[in-house]
C-alpha positions in Angstrom: 6.7 -65.3 8.1 5.0 -62.4 10.2 3.8 -59.5 8.2 6.0 -56.4 8.0 5.1 -53.1 9.6 3.4 -50.9 7.0 4.7 -47.6 6.1 2.7 -44.9 7.6 2.1 -41.3 6.2 4.2 -40.1 9.1 7.3 -42.2 7.9 6.6 -41.2 4.4 6.8 -37.6 5.3 9.8 -38.0 7.6 11.5 -39.6 4.7 10.8 -36.9 2.4 12.0 -34.3 5.2 15.1 -36.6 6.0 16.0 -36.5 2.1 15.3 -32.9 1.6 18.9 -32.0 1.6 19.8 -34.7 -1.0 16.9 -33.7 -3.1 17.3 -29.9 -2.7 21.0 -30.3 -3.8 19.8 -32.3 -6.9 17.0 -29.9 -7.7 19.1 -26.9 -7.4 21.6 -28.3 -9.8 19.2 -29.5 -12.2 17.1 -26.4 -12.2 19.9 -24.2 -13.3 20.4 -26.6 -16.4 16.8 -27.2 -17.2 14.0 -24.8 -19.0 15.7 -24.8 -22.4 15.7 -26.9 -25.4 17.5 -30.1 -25.0 20.6 -30.9 -26.7 23.9 -32.9 -26.3 25.5 -30.2 -24.1 22.6 -30.0 -21.9 22.5 -33.9 -21.5 26.1 -33.9 -20.6 25.5 -31.2 -18.0 22.6 -33.1 -16.5 24.7 -36.3 -16.2 27.5 -34.2 -14.6 24.8 -33.1 -12.1 23.6 -36.5 -11.2 27.2 -37.7 -10.8 27.8 -34.9 -8.4 24.7 -35.9 -6.4 26.4 -39.2 -5.8 24.0 -41.4 -8.0 27.0 -43.0 -9.8 27.9 -42.6 -13.4 26.0 -45.6 -14.6 22.6 -44.4 -13.3 23.5 -41.0 -14.3 24.1 -42.0 -17.9 20.7 -44.0 -18.1 18.9 -41.0 -16.7 20.4 -38.6 -19.3 19.6 -41.2 -22.2 16.0 -41.7 -20.9 15.5 -37.9 -21.1 17.2 -37.7 -24.6 15.1 -40.3 -26.1 12.0 -38.6 -25.0 12.5 -34.8 -25.0 15.4 -34.1 -27.7 15.0 -30.7 -29.2 12.2 -29.8 -26.9 12.1 -27.7 -23.9 12.7 -29.8 -20.5 10.9 -28.6 -17.4 12.2 -29.5 -13.9 9.3 -32.0 -13.5 10.6 -33.9 -16.6 14.0 -34.4 -15.0 12.5 -35.3 -11.5 10.2 -37.9 -13.1 13.2 -39.4 -15.2 15.3 -39.3 -12.1 12.6 -41.1 -9.8 11.8 -43.7 -12.5 15.4 -44.8 -12.9 16.5 -44.8 -9.3 13.3 -46.8 -8.6 14.4 -49.3 -11.5 17.8 -49.5 -9.9 16.5 -49.9 -6.3 13.7 -52.3 -6.8 15.9 -55.1 -7.7 17.7 -54.8 -4.2 14.8 -53.7 -1.8 14.5 -56.7 0.3 13.7 -56.8 4.2 15.5 -59.4 6.3 13.3 -62.4 6.6 13.3 -64.5 9.7 13.6 -68.0 7.9 15.9 -70.1 10.1 14.4 -73.2 11.5 15.2 -74.4 14.1 15.5 -70.8 15.6 17.0 -68.6 16.2 17.6 -66.6 13.0 21.3 -65.0 13.5 22.2 -61.8 12.2 25.8 -60.5 12.4 26.0 -56.8 12.0 29.3 -55.3 11.0 30.5 -51.7 10.0 33.0 -49.2 10.8 33.0 -47.4 14.2 30.7 -44.3 14.0 28.4 -45.6 11.2 25.4 -45.9 13.7 25.9 -49.7 14.0 25.0 -50.1 17.5 21.8 -47.9 17.5 20.8 -49.7 14.2 21.1 -53.0 15.9 18.5 -51.7 18.6 16.3 -50.3 15.8 16.4 -53.6 13.9 15.5 -55.3 17.2 12.5 -53.0 17.6 11.4 -53.9 13.9 11.2 -57.7 14.7 9.4 -57.0 18.0 6.7 -55.2 15.9 6.5 -58.4 14.0 6.0 -60.3 17.3 9.4 -61.9 17.1 11.2 -62.7 20.5 14.8 -61.0 20.2 18.0 -61.3 21.9 21.1 -59.0 21.4 24.8 -59.7 21.8 27.3 -57.0 22.6 30.2 -58.5 20.4 32.1 -55.3 20.0 34.2 -56.2 22.9 36.8 -53.6 22.2 34.7 -50.5 23.0 33.1 -50.0 26.4 30.8 -47.4 25.1 29.4 -49.8 22.3 28.6 -52.4 25.2 27.1 -49.8 27.4 24.9 -48.4 24.6 23.5 -51.8 23.6 22.7 -52.5 27.3 20.8 -49.1 27.5 18.9 -50.0 24.3 18.2 -53.6 25.5 16.6 -52.2 28.7 14.5 -49.6 26.8 13.2 -52.2 24.6 12.8 -54.7 27.3 14.9 -57.6 25.7 17.9 -59.5 27.0 21.3 -58.7 26.0 24.5 -60.8 26.5 27.5 -58.7 27.2 30.9 -59.3 28.7 34.0 -57.5 29.8 35.9 -55.0 27.5 38.4 -56.8 25.6 36.8 -60.1 26.1 36.7 -62.7 23.4 33.9 -61.9 20.9 33.6 -65.4 19.4 33.1 -66.8 23.0 30.3 -64.2 23.6 28.7 -65.1 20.4 28.7 -68.8 21.5 27.1 -68.0 24.7 24.5 -65.7 23.2 23.5 -68.3 20.7 23.5 -71.0 23.5 21.1 -68.8 25.5 18.9 -67.6 22.6 18.4 -71.4 21.7 17.6 -72.4 25.2 15.2 -69.4 25.7 13.2 -69.9 22.5 14.3 -66.7 20.7 13.3 -66.0 17.2 16.2 -63.6 16.5 19.7 -63.2 17.7 21.5 -59.9 16.5 25.1 -59.9 17.4 27.2 -56.6 17.3 30.8 -56.7 16.1 34.1 -54.6 16.2 34.6 -52.3 13.2 38.3 -51.8 13.5 39.3 -51.3 9.7 42.8 -50.1 10.7 43.4 -53.6 11.4 41.8 -55.5 8.5 43.5 -58.8 8.9 42.8 -58.7 12.7 39.0 -58.0 12.1 38.8 -60.8 9.3 40.3 -63.4 11.9 37.9 -62.3 14.5 34.9 -62.4 12.3 35.9 -65.8 10.9 36.3 -67.1 14.5 32.9 -66.0 15.4 31.3 -67.6 12.5 33.4 -70.8 13.2 32.3 -71.1 16.8 28.6 -70.5 16.0 28.6 -73.3 13.3 29.6 -75.8 15.9 26.0 -75.3 17.4 24.2 -74.2 14.2 25.6 -75.0 10.8 23.6 -72.5 9.1 24.5 -69.5 11.4 24.9 -66.6 10.8 21.9 -66.4 8.4 22.6 -62.8 7.4 25.7 -60.6 7.7 24.4 -57.0 7.6 26.8 -54.0 6.8 25.6 -50.7 8.2 26.5 -47.7 6.1 26.7 -44.1 7.1 25.2 -41.8 4.2 27.3 -38.9 5.3 30.5 -40.5 4.2 29.4 -40.5 0.5 31.7 -42.2 -1.7 33.6 -43.9 1.1 30.6 -46.0 1.5 31.4 -47.9 -1.8 34.9 -48.7 -0.3 33.6 -50.0 2.8 31.2 -52.4 1.0 34.3 -53.8 -0.9 36.2 -54.3 2.4 33.6 -55.7 4.4 32.5 -58.1 1.5 36.1 -59.3 1.8 36.5 -59.6 5.7 32.9 -60.6 6.6 31.0 -61.8 3.5 28.3 -59.3 3.7 24.8 -60.3 2.5 22.9 -57.2 2.8 23.1 -53.4 3.6 21.4 -50.9 6.1 22.1 -47.2 5.2 21.9 -44.6 8.1 21.9 -40.9 8.6 20.1 -40.2 5.4 18.7 -37.1 7.2 22.0 -35.7 7.9 23.5 -35.3 4.5 23.2 -34.1 1.0 24.5 -37.3 -0.3 21.4 -39.6 -0.3 22.1 -40.5 -3.7 25.1 -42.7 -2.6 22.5 -45.6 -1.7 21.5 -45.6 -5.6 25.4 -45.9 -6.5 26.0 -48.5 -3.8 23.0 -50.6 -5.1 24.1 -50.3 -8.6 27.7 -51.3 -7.8 27.3 -54.0 -5.2 24.0 -55.5 -6.0 23.5 -56.4 -2.3 19.9 -56.4 -0.7 19.1 -53.3 0.9 17.1 -54.1 4.0 16.4 -50.9 5.8 17.2 -47.1 6.0 17.3 -44.5 8.7 16.5 -40.9 8.7 16.6 -40.0 12.3 17.7 -41.0 16.0 14.4 -42.3 17.3 13.7 -46.1 17.5 11.1 -45.8 14.9 13.4 -43.9 12.5 14.6 -47.0 10.7 12.0 -48.7 8.4 12.2 -51.6 5.8 13.3 -50.2 2.5 10.8 -49.2 0.0 12.4 -48.5 -3.3 9.5 -46.3 -4.9 9.0 -44.0 -1.8 12.9 -43.5 -1.7 13.1 -42.8 -5.5 10.4 -40.1 -5.3 11.8 -38.5 -2.1 15.1 -38.2 -3.6 13.9 -36.9 -6.8 11.9 -34.3 -4.8 8.5 -35.6 -6.0 5.6 -35.6 -3.5 2.8 -38.2 -3.5 0.8 -35.7 -5.4 3.2 -35.4 -8.3 2.8 -39.0 -9.1 -0.9 -39.4 -8.9 
């Protein structure tokens, strides 16, 4: 496997800036509670603040318990709470932080990307392609969201920018036939990775399930192991709705991993923690901006510190 691109200081700064609304909301809530002797009432207030920050009840309860065990009847400073939040969040996320590995042999490694319309799915596909390009993989895209002309056009524009081929058809065409064509051409062209966009029409769940099942079925006629990954793109700004999307797409698509986008546009960044705790699915990457470099492999420790409002200096 090629080496993954390393996190730069610029990316870590962008991550902290992107999560500033989430960490600020959390810090404001906790600061109003802290700086007094810790008792049962205060622990309950801390737990409620953590749940309000979308971290989820299980994680919130463990953070409160961690603080209670270490500091009961003593004054609690903001830094104590931040450190406990960071430690518990990292413990949850370290279990699921896992980049996509290009393992298929023979090639290509096929990635089916699913998600509701508006989640940033098509842009995320382009950014994932760029990540693979950075690792010297030869990438092809397939515009399998054939119900939206804008999705096809958007993917074609990104493909031209990145200098990679894209297989696209007419609006309303057969997505499974397009996926079959893309896999045929990717194999013939010696491509390492094939990333396939799909429709996200949850209002017709049965139809979407049938379409995705057909895409998988026709690809398996060429390559029994395809698709190798089914990646769900989640929009962090939807908050708790992301959890229901995981449930639905697990049912209709057999999701194997997550990418979360738009963490810079919300105060609900804690939802990634709740999603990881509840679903236990690998988190492959996160996005904190619109640029092609603003999606990076997921780093549990960096995310936990940024969400808790800790700087690198705080943890040295």
